[in-house]
N, C-alpha and C positions, 0 to 999 in steps of 0.2 A: 502494501501498500504506502508508503513510503517514494517507493520511486514516479505512480503517480502523482501522486502531493508535490514530486521536487518537477517533472513532464506538467504539472499543469501549471507550476507558477512559475517557469520561458514561459505558457505559452498567455499569460495572460500577458507578461515585461514587456512580451512584442503588440501584442493587443493594445496597453494603453503608452507604446509605440504610435501608436495612428493616431490618438488624441490632437484634437484639435485642425487636421484637415478640414484646408481649403478643398475639396471636393465635395460637399454639402451632404447631398445626395447615394454618395456612387461613395464616401465615405460609409456612409451608414447600412448599406447593400451590404457590405465588405464586412463588418463586423455582424452585420446579423447571419452573413454565411459562416462567418468566426463562429458565431457563438451554437449555431446548426452544427455546423462538422464537430467544436469540441464536444454540447451532449451527443452528438452519437459517439465517436468513441470511446467518451466516459463511460457512457452503459458498454456500451463493450471491451471494456477493462476492466471495471466492473462487478462484471458480469463475471468474465475469465478465472477472474482474484475470485473472487465472494464463491466458486466453486473446487479451484484447487485450495485450499484452503479449508473449505467445509469435508473437503476429500481427506487431505490431511490432517485435520483434527476427531473426526471422527474416526479414522482409523476402515472408512465402509469406501471403497468405488464405486458409488453409486452416481446417479447422472440429479445431481441437488440446481442444475440449472434451471429447471418450472421457480424453485426456492427462490436462490439469486436473483431473478427478471423480475420478479418477486417484488423483492426489498431493492432493488436498484430503481422501479420504477414510481417504488410507496420517494424513496428519496431520494427523487429528480426532479416530482412536479411539486411545480410551482415554484425552483426556486433559480434565481440567475449561476450567470456562469461564476460569478465570486463567489456564491454561497456553498457554487459543491465543489468546487475545495479546499473547503474546508472541512468537509466530508461530513459524517453523520456521528452522531453529539451518540457517545455511549447508551443513553436511555433512547434513544431517536433509534439505536442502532437493536436497539431488546426486543425494543414496539410491535419495529418493522419487521423481524425475526420472528417471533411470539405468533402473528398477522397473518405472516406471508407460509408461515408452516402448519401451521390451523387451514389454510386454505390451499395448500402445495403440498399433502403427506407423505413423508419420507415415508419407503417398505425395507 
């Protein structure tokens, strides 16, 4: 998860370099495109790392992707790119995990 946070921080620095761009709407479109691409990449990496971590901590070689996808989607809902970089709080992660395991039971 630390590598993801470093990558995210790097991307935010790059995004910050675009502030005050005289291109106006073009810069806004770039920013929206960046945000969309970032969210897609963040979601994919979040699910991948969640699945690998769940397999390792549980000792089970089963697919945790449905649970991890639920957690990722729940965490990302309504959040800005800058809020995503902070990652979920422990309480938020526990709440989402409980709900998603109930919705997608592990067998």
